[in-house]
DOZALUM-160875 format. One line per 2 residues: number of its first residue (from 1); for each residue x, y, z of N, C-alpha, C, O. Coordinates in steps of 0.2 Angstrom, whole numbers, plus 5000, padded with zeros to 4 digits. Example, Ala and Ser with C-alpha at 12.3 -4.5 7.8 and 13.67 -1.06 7.14 Angstrom:
<sites>
1) 5066,4972,5039,5062,4978,5039,5066,4984,5039,5071,4983,5042 | 5064,4989,5035,5068,4995,5036,5064,5000,5039,5067,5006,5040
</sites>
This chain:
<sites>
1) 5094,4911,5137,5087,4912,5135,5084,4906,5132,5087,4902,5128 | 5078,4905,5133,5075,4899,5131,5073,4900,5123,5072,4905,5121
3) 5072,4894,5120,5070,4895,5113,5063,4898,5112,5062,4901,5107 | 5059,4897,5116,5052,4900,5115,5052,4907,5116,5049,4911,5112
5) 5056,4910,5121,5057,4917,5122,5060,4920,5116,5058,4926,5114 | 5065,4917,5113,5069,4919,5108,5064,4920,5101,5064,4924,5098
7) 5060,4915,5101,5055,4914,5095,5050,4920,5096,5048,4923,5091 | 5048,4921,5102,5043,4927,5103,5046,4934,5102,5043,4938,5099
9) 5053,4934,5104,5056,4941,5102,5057,4942,5095,5056,4947,5092 | 5059,4936,5091,5059,4937,5084,5053,4939,5080,5053,4944,5076
11) 5047,4936,5082,5041,4938,5080,5039,4945,5081,5036,4948,5077 | 5040,4947,5087,5038,4954,5090,5042,4959,5086,5040,4964,5084
13) 5049,4957,5085,5053,4962,5081,5051,4963,5074,5051,4968,5071 | 5049,4957,5071,5047,4958,5064,5040,4962,5063,5040,4966,5059
15) 5036,4960,5067,5029,4964,5067,5030,4971,5069,5027,4975,5065 | 5034,4973,5074,5035,4980,5075,5038,4984,5070,5036,4989,5068
17) 5044,4980,5067,5047,4983,5061,5042,4984,5055,5043,4989,5052 | 5038,4979,5054,5033,4980,5048,5028,4986,5050,5027,4990,5045
19) 5026,4986,5056,5021,4991,5057,5024,4998,5057,5021,5003,5053 | 5029,4999,5060,5032,5006,5060,5035,5008,5053,5034,5013,5051
21) 5039,5003,5050,5042,5004,5044,5037,5005,5038,5038,5010,5034 | 5032,5001,5038,5027,5002,5032,5023,5009,5033,5023,5012,5028
23) 5021,5011,5039,5018,5017,5039,5022,5023,5038,5020,5028,5035 | 5028,5023,5041,5033,5029,5040,5035,5029,5032,5036,5035,5030
25) 5036,5024,5029,5037,5024,5022,5032,5027,5018,5033,5030,5013 | 5025,5025,5019,5020,5028,5016,5019,5035,5017,5018,5039,5012
27) 5020,5037,5023,5020,5045,5025,5026,5048,5021,5024,5053,5018 | 5031,5045,5020,5037,5048,5017,5035,5048,5009,5037,5053,5006
29) 5032,5043,5006,5030,5043,4999,5025,5049,4998,5026,5053,4993 | 5020,5050,5002,5016,5055,5002,5019,5062,5002,5018,5066,4998
31) 5024,5063,5007,5027,5069,5007,5032,5070,5001,5032,5076,4999 | 5035,5065,4999,5039,5066,4993,5035,5068,4987,5037,5073,4983
33) 5029,5065,4986,5025,5066,4980,5022,5073,4980,5022,5077,4975 | 5019,5075,4986,5015,5081,4986,5019,5087,4989,5017,5093,4988
35) 5024,5087,4993,5028,5092,4996,5035,5094,4994,5038,5098,4997 | 5037,5090,4989,5044,5091,4987,5045,5098,4983,5041,5099,4978
37) 5049,5102,4985,5051,5108,4981,5054,5107,4974,5056,5101,4973 | 5053,5111,4969,5055,5110,4963,5063,5109,4962,5065,5105,4958
39) 5067,5112,4967,5074,5111,4967,5076,5104,4969,5081,5102,4967 | 5072,5101,4972,5073,5094,4975,5070,5088,4971,5070,5082,4972
41) 5067,5090,4965,5063,5085,4961,5068,5079,4958,5066,5074,4958 | 5074,5081,4957,5079,5076,4954,5080,5071,4959,5082,5065,4958
43) 5081,5073,4966,5082,5069,4971,5076,5065,4974,5077,5060,4977 | 5070,5067,4972,5064,5063,4975,5064,5056,4972,5061,5052,4975
45) 5066,5055,4966,5066,5048,4963,5070,5043,4967,5068,5038,4968 | 5076,5046,4970,5080,5042,4974,5076,5040,4981,5077,5034,4983
47) 5073,5045,4984,5069,5043,4990,5064,5039,4989,5062,5034,4993 | 5060,5040,4983,5055,5035,4981,5057,5028,4980,5054,5023,4982
49) 5063,5027,4977,5066,5021,4976,5067,5017,4983,5065,5011,4984 | 5070,5021,4988,5071,5018,4994,5065,5016,4998,5064,5011,5001
51) 5060,5021,4997,5053,5019,5001,5050,5013,4998,5048,5008,5002 | 5050,5012,4991,5047,5006,4988,5050,5000,4990,5047,4995,4991
53) 5057,5000,4989,5061,4994,4991,5060,4992,4998,5060,4986,5000 | 5060,4997,5003,5059,4996,5010,5052,4992,5011,5052,4988,5015
55) 5047,4995,5008,5040,4992,5009,5040,4985,5006,5038,4980,5009 | 5044,4984,5000,5044,4977,4997,5048,4972,5002,5046,4966,5003
57) 5053,4974,5005,5057,4970,5009,5054,4969,5016,5054,4963,5018 | 5050,4974,5018,5046,4972,5024,5041,4967,5023,5040,4963,5027
59) 5038,4968,5017,5032,4963,5016,5035,4956,5015,5032,4951,5018 | 5040,4955,5011,5043,4949,5010,5046,4946,5017,5045,4940,5018
61) 5049,4950,5021,5051,4947,5027,5045,4945,5032,5046,4941,5037 | 5039,4948,5031,5034,4946,5035,5032,4939,5033,5030,4936,5038
63) 5032,4938,5027,5030,4931,5025,5035,4925,5027,5033,4920,5029 | 5042,4927,5026,5046,4921,5027,5051,4922,5034,5053,4917,5036
65) 5052,4928,5036,5056,4930,5042,5063,4926,5041,5064,4922,5045 | 5066,4928,5036,5073,4924,5035,5079,4927,5038,5079,4933,5039
67) 5083,4923,5040,5090,4925,5043,5095,4920,5041,5093,4914,5040 | 5101,4922,5041,5106,4918,5039,5110,4914,5045,5111,4917,5050
69) 5111,4908,5044,5116,4904,5048,5121,4902,5044,5120,4899,5039 | 5127,4903,5047,5133,4901,5043,5136,4894,5045,5136,4893,5051
71) 5136,4890,5040,5139,4883,5042,5146,4882,5040,5149,4887,5036 | 5149,4877,5041,5156,4876,5039,5157,4875,5032,5162,4877,5029
73) 5152,4872,5029,5153,4871,5022,5150,4876,5017,5153,4878,5012 | 5144,4878,5019,5140,4883,5014,5135,4887,5019,5134,4885,5024
75) 5134,4893,5016,5129,4897,5019,5122,4893,5019,5120,4891,5014 | 5118,4894,5025,5112,4890,5025,5107,4895,5027,5108,4900,5031
77) 5101,4895,5023,5095,4900,5025,5091,4896,5029,5089,4890,5028 | 5088,4900,5034,5083,4897,5039,5077,4901,5039,5078,4907,5040
79) 5072,4898,5038,5065,4902,5039,5062,4900,5045,5058,4895,5044 | 5063,4903,5051,5060,4900,5057,5052,4900,5057,5049,4895,5059
81) 5050,4905,5056,5042,4906,5056,5040,4910,5050,5041,4908,5045 | 5036,4915,5051,5033,4919,5046,5026,4917,5045,5025,4911,5046
83) 5022,4921,5042,5015,4919,5040,5015,4914,5035,5011,4909,5036 | 5020,4914,5030,5019,4909,5025,5020,4902,5028,5016,4897,5026
85) 5025,4901,5032,5026,4894,5035,5022,4892,5041,5020,4887,5042 | 5020,4897,5045,5016,4896,5051,5009,4895,5049,5006,4890,5052
87) 5006,4898,5045,4999,4898,5044,4997,4894,5037,4992,4890,5037 | 5000,4896,5032,4998,4894,5025,5001,4887,5023,4997,4883,5020
89) 5007,4885,5026,5010,4879,5024,5011,4875,5030,5016,4871,5030 | 5007,4875,5035,5008,4871,5041,5007,4864,5040,5011,4860,5042
91) 5002,4862,5036,5000,4855,5035,5004,4853,5028,5007,4848,5028 | 5003,4857,5023,5005,4855,5016,5011,4859,5015,5011,4864,5011
93) 5017,4857,5017,5023,4861,5015,5025,4860,5008,5026,4854,5006 | 5026,4866,5004,5028,4865,4997,5035,4869,4996,5035,4875,4997
95) 5040,4865,4995,5047,4868,4995,5047,4873,4989,5051,4878,4989 | 5043,4872,4983,5043,4876,4978,5041,4883,4979,5044,4888,4977
97) 5036,4884,4983,5033,4891,4985,5038,4894,4990,5040,4900,4989 | 5041,4890,4994,5047,4893,4998,5052,4895,4994,5056,4900,4996
99) 5054,4891,4989,5060,4893,4985,5058,4900,4981,5063,4904,4980 | 5052,4901,4979,5050,4907,4975,5051,4913,4980,5053,4918,4978
101) 5048,4912,4986,5049,4917,4991,5057,4919,4992,5059,4925,4993 | 5061,4914,4993,5068,4915,4994,5071,4918,4988,5075,4923,4989
103) 5069,4917,4982,5072,4920,4976,5070,4928,4976,5074,4932,4975 | 5063,4929,4978,5061,4936,4978,5064,4940,4983,5066,4945,4983
105) 5065,4936,4989,5069,4940,4995,5076,4941,4993,5078,4947,4995 | 5079,4937,4990,5086,4938,4988,5087,4944,4983,5091,4948,4983
107) 5082,4944,4978,5082,4949,4973,5081,4956,4976,5084,4961,4975 | 5076,4957,4981,5075,4963,4984,5081,4965,4989,5082,4971,4989
109) 5084,4960,4992,5090,4961,4996,5095,4964,4992,5099,4969,4994 | 5096,4961,4986,5102,4964,4982,5100,4971,4979,5105,4975,4978
111) 5094,4972,4977,5092,4979,4975,5093,4984,4981,5096,4989,4980 | 5092,4982,4987,5093,4986,4993,5100,4987,4994,5103,4993,4995
113) 5104,4982,4993,5112,4983,4995,5115,4987,4989,5119,4991,4991 | 5114,4985,4983,5118,4988,4978,5114,4994,4975,5118,4998,4972
115) 5108,4996,4977,5105,5002,4975,5108,5008,4979,5107,5013,4976 | 5111,5007,4984,5114,5012,4988,5119,5016,4984,5120,5022,4984
117) 5124,5012,4981,5129,5014,4977,5127,5018,4971,5130,5023,4969 | 5122,5015,4968,5119,5018,4962,5116,5025,4964,5117,5030,4960
119) 5113,5026,4970,5110,5032,4972,5116,5038,4973,5115,5043,4971 | 5121,5036,4976,5127,5040,4976,5130,5042,4970,5131,5048,4969
121) 5130,5038,4965,5133,5039,4958,5128,5044,4955,5130,5049,4951 | 5121,5043,4956,5116,5047,4952,5117,5054,4955,5116,5059,4951
123) 5117,5055,4962,5118,5061,4965,5124,5065,4962,5124,5071,4961 | 5130,5061,4962,5136,5064,4959,5135,5067,4952,5137,5072,4950
125) 5132,5063,4948,5131,5065,4941,5126,5071,4940,5127,5075,4936 | 5121,5071,4945,5116,5076,4945,5119,5083,4947,5118,5088,4944
127) 5123,5082,4952,5126,5088,4955,5132,5091,4950,5133,5097,4950 | 5135,5087,4947,5141,5088,4942,5139,5087,4935,5143,5085,4931
129) 5133,5089,4933,5130,5088,4926,5134,5091,4921,5133,5089,4915 | 5137,5097,4922,5141,5101,4917,5148,5098,4916,5151,5101,4912
131) 5150,5093,4920,5157,5091,4919,5157,5086,4913,5152,5081,4913 | 5161,5086,4909,5162,5081,4903,5164,5074,4906,5170,5074,4908
133) 5160,5069,4906,5162,5063,4908,5163,5058,4902,5159,5057,4898 | 5169,5056,4902,5171,5052,4896,5169,5045,4897,5168,5042,4902
135) 5168,5041,4891,5166,5034,4891,5170,5030,4895,5168,5025,4898 | 5177,5032,4895,5182,5028,4898,5181,5027,4906,5181,5022,4909
137) 5179,5033,4909,5177,5033,4916,5171,5029,4918,5171,5026,4923 | 5166,5029,4913,5160,5025,4915,5162,5018,4914,5159,5014,4918
139) 5166,5016,4910,5168,5009,4909,5172,5007,4915,5171,5001,4918 | 5176,5011,4917,5180,5009,4923,5176,5009,4929,5177,5004,4934
141) 5171,5013,4930,5167,5013,4936,5162,5007,4936,5161,5004,4941 | 5160,5005,4930,5156,4999,4929,5160,4993,4931,5157,4988,4934
143) 5166,4993,4929,5171,4987,4930,5172,4986,4938,5172,4981,4940 | 5173,4992,4941,5174,4992,4948,5168,4990,4952,5168,4986,4956
145) 5162,4992,4949,5156,4989,4953,5155,4982,4952,5152,4978,4956 | 5156,4979,4946,5156,4972,4944,5160,4968,4948,5159,4963,4951
147) 5166,4971,4949,5171,4967,4953,5169,4967,4961,5170,4962,4964 | 5166,4972,4963,5164,4972,4970,5158,4967,4971,5157,4965,4977
149) 5154,4966,4966,5148,4962,4966,5150,4955,4967,5146,4951,4969 | 5156,4953,4965,5158,4946,4965,5160,4943,4971,5162,4938,4972
</sites>
């Protein structure tokens, strides 16, 4: 595959994912807010969190289109295109603005990755709300989550 064709495919993929994902998440937010039955209100917060984080991630990826390339020495981030680099900083590249978007992108990525475990824990605690949970169990669970994050 030539590099130009690969570049076109990456751009097409990002724009299609943005268009489909943004609209479907907005529809899901509307359905969650207005059509959720009373029995499912406790779980609607989890779905709203997913939708908002997906919209934020899609928007940030539209600007920077980041993906990882692994080097022998260290992980390297590459931003091949994106609206930020293609249109806004074509002439005057400012690494500080790119760094800000990188930090925001990593923050949203970590929220998406580690938020999934929190959702399962929240569901477990909601479904088993009448079970006495000791502080020792919560400390062990927090230590386990902290160890997995490192």
